[in-house]
N, C-alpha and C positions, 0 to 999 in steps of 0.2 A: 451549373446550378447546384446548389447544396443538396446533399442526399438526405431525404426524409424517409427512406424506405424502411427504417427500423422503428419508426414511430408506432405507437399504439393509440387507438382512437376509441372513444366511448360515445355512442349515439343515444341520446335521450329522446324518446318518442319513436315508436315503431309503426307509424302510419305510412302514408304514401311517400312523403318526403324522407322520413327516416329510413325506410326500406331502400329507397333509391340510392342514398348515399352509402348505406352499409354495404349494399350489393356492389356498388361501383368502386368503392375504395378498398374493399377487403383484400384484394389481391395486390394492392399497391403499398401495403404497410407491412409491419413485422409479421412474418409468417407464423410465429408462435403466439397465439392468442392476441393477434394484432387488432381485432375488431370485436368490440363488445356492444351489446344493445340492452336497453332497459326501457320499460314502459309499465304503466300501472297494470295493463292487461297481462304482463309477464310476471307480476309480483305474486307472492304466496297468498295474498288476500283473495285472489281469484282462481287459485289452483284447481278448484273443483269445477270450474266453469268450462264450457265448450270452447269459448273464445280463448281462454288461457291456453288450453291444449293446442288449439289451432295455431296460435301465434308462436308458441314454442316450436311447433313442427315447422313453421315457416322459417324461423331463425336457424333451426338445425339444417333444413334443406338448403338454406342459403350459405351455410358454412360459417356462421358467426356464433359467438358465445352469448348466452343470455345471462346478464348479471342478476344476482340475487336481489339487489336493491340499489338505490342510488349511490350509496357509499361504496358498494362493491364495484359499481361501474366507474366511479371516479378514481378508485385506487389503481395506481400503476400506469395510467394512460398519460400521453403527452397532450392530447387534445380532447376536450369534451365538446360535443356538438349538440346544441339544444334546438330541437325542431318539434315543438308541441303546438297546441292551439294558443292563439293570442292571449286568451284569458289566463293561461297558466305560465306565461313568460316569467313573471316576477317570482311566482311560487317555486319554479324550478331553480332559478338563481339562488333563492334563499336556501333551498335544500342542498344544492351543490356547495354553497359557501360553508356549510358545516364541516366538510371534509376535504375541500380542495387544498392543495399544497402550493407553496411558493414555486414559481416557474412553470406551472401548468397553464395551458391555454384553454379559454372558454370562448367558443364562438356561438353567438346568438342569432339563429336564422329566423326567429319568429317575427311575425308582422305586428310590431308594437310601436307605440309612440316614442318620440325622442326622449320624453320625460321618463317613460317606463324603462327604456334602455339605459339611461343615465343612472336610475335607481339600481338596476341590476349590476351595472359596472361598479358602483360604490361597494356593493357586497363582495364582489369577486376580487377587486383590486385591494380591498382592505386585508385580504389574506395573502398578499404578495403574489397572486396569480395574475394572469393577463386576460382582460376582457376585450373582445372584439365584436362589434355589431356587424350584422350583415343584412343588406337589403336584397332579397331575392326578387329580381326584377320582372319575372314572368312566371307562368305556370311551369312547374318542374317537368311534367311530361309535355312535349316529347323530347325536351333537351337532356333529361337525365342529369348526370353529374356535370354536364357542360352548361347548365343553366346559368345565365349571367348574374353575377352577384357584385354588389358594391359594398366595400368594407370600410369601417370607421374605427378609430381608436389609435393609441400610440403604437400598437404592434400590428396595425392593419397592413402595412406594406410587407412586413415579414410573413404574416399569415397568408397574404395573397400569393406569395411565392410558394408556400407550402401547398396550397390548394392547386395552384397551377402545375406543380410537380405531380399531383394526383390526377391530372387530366381535366381540372376544372377551369372555369372562366371567372376569375375573381380579380377585381380591380380596387385598389385603395383610393378613396376619394378625399379623406380628411383624417387628421389625427384627432380632431374634435369629435366627441361622441354626439350623436344625434343627427349629423348631416346625412349619413347614408339612410337612416330611418326616415328622415323628413322627405327625402327624394322618393323612397318607396311608398310612403303613406300618401303623399300627394298624387302619385301615379295611381294608387289604388282607388282613390276617390273617383278618378276618371274612368278606370277600367271596370271596377265593380259597379260604378254608376251607369256605365253603358250597358252592362249586363241587366241591371234592373230596368232600365229604359226599354231595352229590346223586349224583355218579357212583357212589360206593360203595353208597349206600343203594338207589337206583333200580335199578341193575344186579342187585344181590342180590335185591331184591323181584321183579324180572322173572324171574330164574332160578327162584325158588320159586313163581311164579305168584300172588303176593299183592299185586301193585302197586296194584290198584284199592282194596283195603282199606287199604293203607298210605297212599295218597294221600288217602283219605277222612279218615283220622285227622289227617293234617297240616292239611287244610282246616278241620277242626273246631277244632284247636288254634290255628291261625294263619289265620283266614279272610280276612285282608287280602292274602294272596299267592295268585296263580294258580299253583299248584304244577306243573300240567301245562305251561303255557306257559313259566314260569320255568325249569323243569327242562330243556326243550329248548334254551333260550337259553344256560344255563350249560354244558350239555354241548358245544354248538357252539363256544363261546368257548375252552374248554380244548382241544378237538380242533384248532382253527385256530391257537391261540396258546399252547399249553401250555409250549413251551420258554421263551418270554419270561416267562410267568407263573411258571415254576419259578425263574427267575433273580430275579424280584421277590421271591418268597417266601424265597429265601436271604438277600436283603437285609433282609427283615422279620425273619428269624431273627437277623441281626446287630443289628438295632434292639433286639430283646428282650435279646440278650446284653449289649448296651451298658448295660443297667440292672443287670446282675449276675445276672439270672435265666437259667435254662436254657430255650431255645426248643423244647420238646418238640413242640408243635403246629405251629409254623411250619416246622420241619424235616420233619415228616411230610407236611404239605401240599405242600411243595416236591417231595418224592419222588413223591407221587401225580400231581402235575401233569407232572413229568418223564416218568413212566412212560407216561401217556396220550400225551404228545408223541412219545415213541419209537415207540409203536404206530401213531400217525398217520403218521409218516415211513415206516413199513413198509407202509402202504397198508391197514391194518386197517379204516379208516373211508372207504375210497375210494367206497363206494356211497352215502354220505351227503352232504348239502350244508347250507348255512346255514339252510334252512327245514325241514329234516327234523324229525320229531317225536322226542322223547327216546327212544322205544322203538326207533327205527332205530339210534341210537348204542349203546344197551344191547345190542340183538341182535347188532350187529357185534362188540362186546366179548365177549359170551357165546360166539359162534361161534369167535372166536379162542382163548378159554380152553379150549373143548371140543376144538378141533383146531388147536393152535398150529403156526405155520409151521415147517418143518424148518430 
């Protein structure tokens, strides 16, 4: 296998996904400034804020360099990794296109529609660089850098080998842009839709005191799923990451709309995810944590609905 150990990588977005890849790949690339990260929270615009200081400390503790700005991150790296929120996908590609050089690689991990990815590719490819789309096919934790990814684009096969050499699980599915994203977004409608349905169904069943009977019928119909354990996990993911999921579902709605159909379900799922996210930001779920049973989340939601904050 070709040696990519001297590559330098720049990660845009220092959230859960960005931190995971920066941490996981930093020891597999060029030991001299081999990994750089940049995020708005790391920019000088926020240097007086507590969040800015905390994020810089996290980067330092992780052993990665914090770029001064986007242009600084792009400079001198072989691969730029974009892992921001779905709504910022095109904005990042536009900013990177201002300074990206011929021969550099740009991989887009964001959950965006095929049309959005194609628009991003046009910006990057116009500069002689190589755009590759990635569909991240499940939640990054607990997989870490081994999370399954589907890649698309003319350089997808090559970049899949790069990622595999870094310990990742990447597979090229098409040279045509939009295929990997279409797979990802169609899957998201199902998975994020199931999350929204679980929250609505389980909470309603809890309200009426019929949850045990309801779960028993689910188990009888679909015995391969642990509906209690899965329910808790799905509740927790929406509470923790509902805002990001809502943005992804809006891109899923765009994906449906690009076919000419009206995205009734995707739009409704986005609204449900966003609603839960807003309640989480208000502290409605403050007594829950990642290991809480689903009943704890449902009870918090019921208590809020019975006695909404003034």
